[in-house]
SESELO-480902 format. One record per residue (C-alpha): x, y, z; residue in one letter. Coordinates in steps of 0.5 Angstrom, whole numbers, plus 2048, in hexadecimal, padded with zeros to 3 digits. Each point is the difference from the previous one (the first is absolute). Layout:
<nodes>
{{X Y Z} a}
...
</nodes>
This chain:
<nodes>
{{85E 7D9 832} m}
{{7FF 7F9 805} r}
{{801 800 807} s}
{{803 7FA 803} i}
{{7FC 7FC 806} p}
{{802 801 807} v}
{{801 7F9 801} d}
{{804 7FF 7FA} t}
{{804 806 803} k}
{{801 7FD 807} s}
{{803 7F9 7FC} k}
{{805 804 7FC} i}
{{802 804 806} h}
{{801 7F9 805} e}
{{807 7FF 802} q}
{{7FF 7F8 800} f}
{{7FB 7FD 7FB} r}
{{7FE 7F9 800} t}
{{7FB 7FB 7FD} s}
{{7FD 800 806} a}
{{7FE 807 801} n}
{{7FE 800 7F8} n}
{{806 804 7FE} a}
{{803 801 7FA} d}
{{7FC 805 7FD} p}
{{801 802 7F9} s}
{{7FD 806 7FB} l}
{{7FE 7FF 7F9} n}
{{800 806 7FB} i}
{{7FD 800 7FA} i}
{{801 805 7FB} v}
{{7FB 801 7FA} s}
{{802 805 7FB} r}
{{7FA 804 7FD} a}
{{800 801 7F9} k}
{{7FC 807 7FE} s}
{{804 804 7FB} s}
{{7FF 800 7F9} a}
{{808 800 7FF} t}
{{801 7F9 804} d}
{{802 7FD 7FA} t}
{{800 7F9 803} a}
{{7F8 800 7FF} r}
{{800 802 7F9} l}
{{802 7FC 7FA} m}
{{804 804 7FB} i}
{{800 7FE 7F9} d}
{{804 805 7FB} t}
{{7FC 801 7FA} i}
{{805 803 7FC} r}
{{806 805 800} e}
{{802 806 7FC} d}
{{803 807 800} t}
{{7FA 803 7FD} n}
{{7FA 7FD 803} l}
{{7FA 804 803} n}
{{7F9 7FF 801} d}
{{7FD 7F9 801} i}
{{7F9 7FD 801} g}
{{7FF 7F9 803} i}
{{7F9 7FC 801} d}
{{7FF 7F8 801} i}
{{7FB 7FC 7FC} q}
{{7FC 7FB 804} r}
{{7FB 7FC 7FB} i}
{{7FC 7FC 806} s}
{{7FE 801 807} a}
{{802 7F9 802} e}
{{808 801 7FD} t}
{{806 804 801} d}
{{802 806 7FC} p}
{{803 7FD 7F9} s}
{{804 806 7FD} k}
{{803 807 802} i}
{{7FF 805 7FA} y}
{{805 806 800} e}
{{801 806 7FC} v}
{{806 805 800} h}
{{803 806 7FD} n}
{{807 7FE 7FE} d}
{{803 806 7FD} d}
{{7FA 803 7FD} g}
{{7FD 7FA 7FE} e}
{{7FA 7FD 803} i}
{{801 7F8 800} r}
{{7FD 7FA 803} t}
{{802 7FA 804} a}
{{7FD 7FA 803} t}
{{801 7FB 806} l}
{{7FD 7F9 801} p}
{{7FE 7FE 807} l}
{{802 7FD 804} p}
{{807 803 800} v}
{{803 7FA 805} d}
{{805 7FF 7FD} p}
{{801 807 7FD} p}
{{7FF 800 7F8} t}
{{802 805 7FB} a}
{{7FB 806 7FE} w}
{{7FE 7FF 7F9} t}
{{801 807 7FC} d}
{{7FA 802 7FC} g}
{{7FF 806 7FB} v}
{{801 807 7FF} k}
{{7FA 803 801} i}
{{802 807 7FE} a}
{{805 806 801} d}
{{7FD 803 807} g}
{{801 802 807} t}
{{7FB 7FE 805} l}
{{7FD 7F9 801} c}
{{7FC 7FB 804} k}
{{7FC 7FA 800} i}
{{7F9 7FE 803} c}
{{7FC 7FA 7FF} f}
{{7F8 800 800} n}
{{7FC 7FA 803} g}
{{7FC 7FF 806} a}
{{800 7FD 807} w}
{{7FE 7F9 801} e}
{{7FF 7FB 806} w}
{{805 7FB 801} n}
{{7FD 7FA 804} i}
{{806 7FD 803} t}
{{803 806 803} k}
{{7FA 803 802} n}
{{801 807 7FD} k}
{{800 804 7F9} y}
{{805 801 7FB} f}
{{801 804 7FA} f}
{{7FF 7FC 7FA} v}
{{803 804 7F9} t}
{{7FD 801 7FA} d}
{{804 7FE 7FA} g}
{{806 804 7FF} d}
{{801 807 804} p}
{{7FF 807 7FD} f}
{{807 804 7FF} l}
{{800 807 801} f}
{{806 804 7FD} y}
{{801 807 7FE} t}
{{803 801 7F9} d}
{{805 805 7FD} s}
{{7FB 805 7FF} a}
{{7FE 7FF 807} d}
{{7F9 7FD 7FF} s}
{{7FE 7FB 805} l}
{{7FE 7FA 7FC} q}
{{7FD 7F9 802} v}
{{800 7F9 7FD} q}
{{7FF 7F9 802} t}
{{807 7FE 801} w}
{{804 7FF 7FA} e}
{{7FA 801 7FB} s}
{{7FF 807 7FD} s}
{{7FA 7FE 7FC} a}
{{7FC 803 806} d}
{{805 806 802} r}
{{7FC 806 802} a}
{{802 807 802} q}
{{7FE 802 807} l}
{{803 807 801} a}
{{805 805 7FE} t}
{{806 804 803} d}
{{801 7FA 805} v}
{{808 801 802} t}
{{800 7FF 807} v}
{{7FD 7FA 803} s}
{{7FB 7FA 7FF} i}
{{7FD 7FA 804} d}
{{7FB 7FB 7FF} a}
{{7FC 7FC 804} i}
{{7FA 7FB 800} r}
{{7FB 803 805} g}
{{7FB 7FB 804} w}
{{7FA 7FD 7FC} k}
{{7FA 7FD 803} s}
{{7FE 7F9 7FE} n}
{{7F9 800 801} d}
{{7FE 807 7FD} i}
{{804 801 7FA} i}
{{7FF 808 7FF} t}
{{803 801 807} d}
{{807 800 7FD} d}
{{806 805 802} q}
{{803 7FE 7F9} g}
{{808 800 7FE} i}
{{802 807 802} i}
{{806 803 7FC} a}
{{802 806 804} a}
{{805 805 7FC} y}
{{804 807 802} i}
{{800 805 7FA} k}
{{805 805 7FE} t}
{{7FC 805 804} d}
{{801 7FC 806} g}
{{7F9 7FE 801} k}
{{7FD 7F9 802} l}
{{7FB 7FD 7FB} y}
{{7FD 7F9 800} y}
{{7FC 7FC 7FB} r}
{{7FC 7F9 802} q}
{{7FF 7FA 7FC} y}
{{7F9 7FE 802} i}
{{7FA 7FB 7FE} w}
{{7FA 803 7FD} s}
{{7FA 7FC 801} s}
{{7FC 804 7FA} g}
{{805 7FE 7FB} s}
{{802 7FA 803} s}
{{808 802 7FF} a}
{{805 803 804} y}
{{802 807 7FE} y}
{{805 806 802} w}
{{7FD 806 804} t}
{{801 807 7FE} t}
{{806 803 803} e}
{{7FF 803 807} a}
{{805 804 805} e}
{{802 7FE 807} l}
{{801 806 805} t}
{{802 801 807} i}
{{7FD 805 804} s}
{{804 806 802} g}
{{806 7FD 7FB} v}
{{802 804 7FB} t}
{{807 7FD 7FF} d}
{{802 7FC 7F9} d}
{{800 7F9 801} f}
{{806 7FC 7FE} t}
{{7FE 7F8 802} k}
{{7FA 7FC 800} i}
{{7FF 7F9 803} a}
{{7FA 7FC 801} l}
{{7FE 7FB 805} f}
{{7FA 7FC 803} r}
{{7FE 7FF 807} t}
{{7FE 7F9 804} l}
{{7F9 804 801} d}
{{7FF 801 7F9} y}
{{802 807 7FF} r}
{{804 803 7FA} l}
{{806 805 801} g}
{{804 805 7FD} f}
{{807 802 803} i}
{{802 806 7FD} i}
{{807 804 801} t}
{{801 807 7FE} t}
{{806 804 7FE} d}
{{800 803 807} q}
{{802 7F9 802} d}
{{7F9 7FF 804} e}
{{7FC 7F9 7FF} i}
{{7F9 800 801} y}
{{7FB 7FB 7FF} w}
{{7F9 800 7FD} k}
{{7FB 7FA 802} i}
{{7F9 7FD 7FE} t}
{{7FB 7FF 805} e}
{{7FF 7F9 803} r}
{{7FC 7FB 7FD} e}
{{7FD 7FA 804} w}
{{7FC 7FC 7FB} s}
{{800 7FE 7F9} g}
{{807 800 7FF} l}
{{806 7FB 801} a}
{{7FD 7FE 807} i}
{{7FC 7FA 801} r}
{{7F9 802 803} p}
{{7FE 7FD 807} d}
{{7F9 7FD 801} a}
{{7FB 7FE 805} l}
{{7FD 7F9 7FE} e}
{{7F9 800 801} i}
{{7FB 7FB 7FF} t}
{{7F9 801 7FF} l}
{{7FA 7FC 802} s}
{{7F9 801 7FE} e}
{{7FE 805 806} y}
{{807 802 804} e}
{{807 801 7FF} l}
{{804 7F9 802} a}
{{806 804 802} r}
{{801 806 805} t}
{{803 806 7FE} l}
{{805 803 805} i}
{{804 807 7FF} a}
{{807 7FF 7FE} f}
{{806 805 7FF} e}
{{807 800 7FC} y}
{{806 803 803} a}
{{806 802 7FC} t}
{{806 804 801} n}
{{7FD 806 7FC} m}
{{7F9 800 803} e}
{{7FA 7FD 803} y}
{{7FA 7FE 7FC} l}
{{7FA 7FE 804} s}
{{7FA 7FC 7FD} v}
{{7FA 800 805} n}
{{7FA 7FC 7FD} i}
{{7F9 802 803} s}
{{7FC 802 7FA} d}
{{801 7FC 7FA} y}
{{7FD 7FE 7FA} a}
{{801 7FA 7FC} m}
{{802 800 7F9} e}
{{802 7FB 7FB} k}
{{807 7FF 7FF} l}
{{804 803 7FA} f}
{{800 7FB 7FA} g}
{{7F9 7FC 802} v}
{{7FB 800 7FA} s}
{{7F9 802 801} q}
{{7FB 7FB 800} t}
{{7F9 800 7FD} i}
{{7FB 7FE 806} i}
{{7F9 801 7FC} a}
{{7FD 801 7F9} a}
{{7F9 801 7FE} e}
{{7FC 802 7F9} n}
{{7FD 807 801} i}
{{7FA 804 7FD} d}
{{803 805 7FB} d}
{{7FC 805 802} g}
{{7FB 7FE 7FA} a}
{{7FD 7FA 803} g}
{{805 7FB 7FC} d}
{{804 7FC 805} w}
{{804 7FC 7FB} g}
{{805 806 7FE} l}
{{804 802 806} e}
{{803 7FC 806} i}
{{803 803 806} q}
{{806 7FD 803} v}
{{802 802 807} t}
{{808 7FF 803} f}
{{802 7FF 807} d}
{{805 806 7FF} e}
{{800 806 7FB} d}
{{802 7FF 7F9} v}
{{803 805 7FB} y}
{{802 801 7F9} q}
{{7FA 7FE 7FD} l}
{{800 804 7FA} t}
{{800 7FC 7FA} g}
{{801 7FA 803} n}
{{7F9 7FD 800} f}
{{802 7FB 7FB} g}
{{804 7FC 805} l}
{{7F9 7FE 803} f}
{{7FC 7FB 7FC} t}
{{7F9 7FD 802} i}
{{7FE 7F9 7FE} g}
{{7FA 7FB 802} d}
{{800 7F9 802} q}
{{7FF 7FE 7F9} d}
{{807 804 7FE} s}
{{7FC 805 7FC} n}
{{804 807 801} s}
{{7FE 807 801} y}
{{805 805 7FE} p}
{{801 806 805} t}
{{800 807 7FC} t}
{{801 805 806} a}
{{802 801 807} i}
{{7FF 805 806} a}
{{800 801 807} y}
{{7F9 800 804} k}
{{7FF 807 802} a}
{{803 801 807} g}
{{804 7FA 800} s}
{{807 7FD 7FE} t}
{{7FF 7F9 802} k}
{{7FA 7FF 7FB} i}
{{800 800 7F9} i}
{{7FA 800 7FA} i}
{{802 7FC 7FA} l}
{{7FC 801 7FA} t}
{{7FF 7FA 7FC} c}
{{7FD 7FD 7F9} t}
{{7F9 7FE 802} d}
{{800 7FA 804} f}
{{7F8 7FF 800} n}
{{7FF 7F9 7FF} g}
{{806 7FD 803} a}
{{800 7FA 804} t}
{{802 801 807} n}
{{804 800 804} d}
{{805 806 7FD} i}
{{807 800 801} t}
{{804 807 800} v}
{{808 7FF 7FF} t}
{{805 805 800} y}
{{807 7FE 7FD} t}
{{806 804 803} a}
{{804 804 7FC} q}
{{807 803 803} a}
{{800 807 801} s}
{{7FB 802 7FB} t}
{{7FA 7FC 803} g}
{{7FC 802 807} i}
{{804 802 805} i}
{{800 801 808} g}
{{801 806 804} a}
{{808 7FE 801} a}
{{800 7FF 7F8} g}
{{800 7F8 801} q}
{{7FD 7FC 7FA} d}
{{7F9 7FD 801} m}
{{801 7F8 7FF} d}
{{7FC 7FC 7FB} t}
{{7F9 7FE 803} q}
{{7F9 7FE 7FF} d}
{{7F9 801 804} f}
{{7FA 7FC 7FE} t}
{{7F9 802 802} f}
{{7F9 7FF 7FE} t}
{{7FD 805 7FC} a}
{{7F9 803 801} t}
{{7FA 803 7FC} n}
{{803 7FE 7F9} i}
{{7FB 7FF 7FB} v}
{{801 7FB 7FA} g}
{{7FF 7F8 7FF} p}
{{801 7FF 807} g}
{{800 7F9 803} p}
{{7FE 7FA 7FC} s}
{{7F9 7FE 800} p}
{{7FE 7FB 805} e}
{{7FA 7FB 800} v}
{{7FB 801 805} l}
{{7FB 7FA 7FE} s}
{{7FF 7FB 7FC} i}
{{7F9 7FC 7FE} e}
{{7FC 7FD 7FB} n}
{{7FA 803 7FC} i}
{{7FB 7FD 7FC} r}
{{801 801 7F8} g}
{{7FC 7FE 7FA} e}
{{802 7FC 7FA} i}
{{7FF 804 7F9} l}
</nodes>
């Protein structure tokens, strides 16, 4: 409620009002209708998918093939009188276009759809969008009450996830890191069995086999709740949590939610840009604070350590030939890097040794120098007699080559040094003096 100013009230109550005394007061009333209800259909676009007297469960997901473009298609699956059937609708739908019926998948009851994919950065809109992989996964229960999963309308990769699933199912794509591939909540398929209990399985990435796989079945319980579950729905939050909404046979609703994840998921990381001079930082570090409606996250920078950024290659900063322990300086080369190096086993062949006359001396072994992961020892074929200078060359190998602490591949590079104490031909003879001498005629 707003009050009317005193001077305005006085003008309203004046018996004689003239232009001279700045009369003729007026009030403007502006009414704004707040739209906050989900039932307010003025805010929603209503589209009829299909009409039938025997429709039951339904699942929908949206395809987006690029972070720079709008969604391209809606995928739908439904139970029509005991038959699991599919349909699609191209986007945009202005003017509305008709749904295209797909195929019958099987006789069944429950059905849902879920795309796999990842969050990619849209430069123009300055935010992440979920970009989908190929066709969606289709989940349904067949006539034997087995929960099946397959890639859309193809039965070639059909697999059974669970048995005795008769009550409710749902599926959702959890958050996935863009930088660390193993930080992945995966696709979650949740289902309530005949026994009234809630179970789930996850479709996640295995770094060991470089492939996705379904985890084993796990039960999800709520402390203190022993009632049968009757409905499951899954959701993601804006602070990167994954949630389960569960209804019981006592008409009580519970939720269970994962812990908050701040980094490495779909949120773009903040960064302090620091320029290094030879002896000092060229920028001043100050404390900063984040504030949200959920909580405060404060960062005070006092003690700090400078580290290389994720993805930056290690660099060879020194190399020299060394005594092999038996007095031979032509068999081993010590190489020093600016950062730690890993995954040496079997990778000696990625290093090549050559002299300035293009002679090559293959490497035969690689090992760390005792007490350091920044210095390695390369064992080579005998390079005694090599023509100085000597060049050590590393050829990059994606994933299986030398890597850094963050798992980044080391770039192709070389380093040239002057070998010492090697034996062999040595330098070419030099003329020290020339003189004529007395001879005899035979």
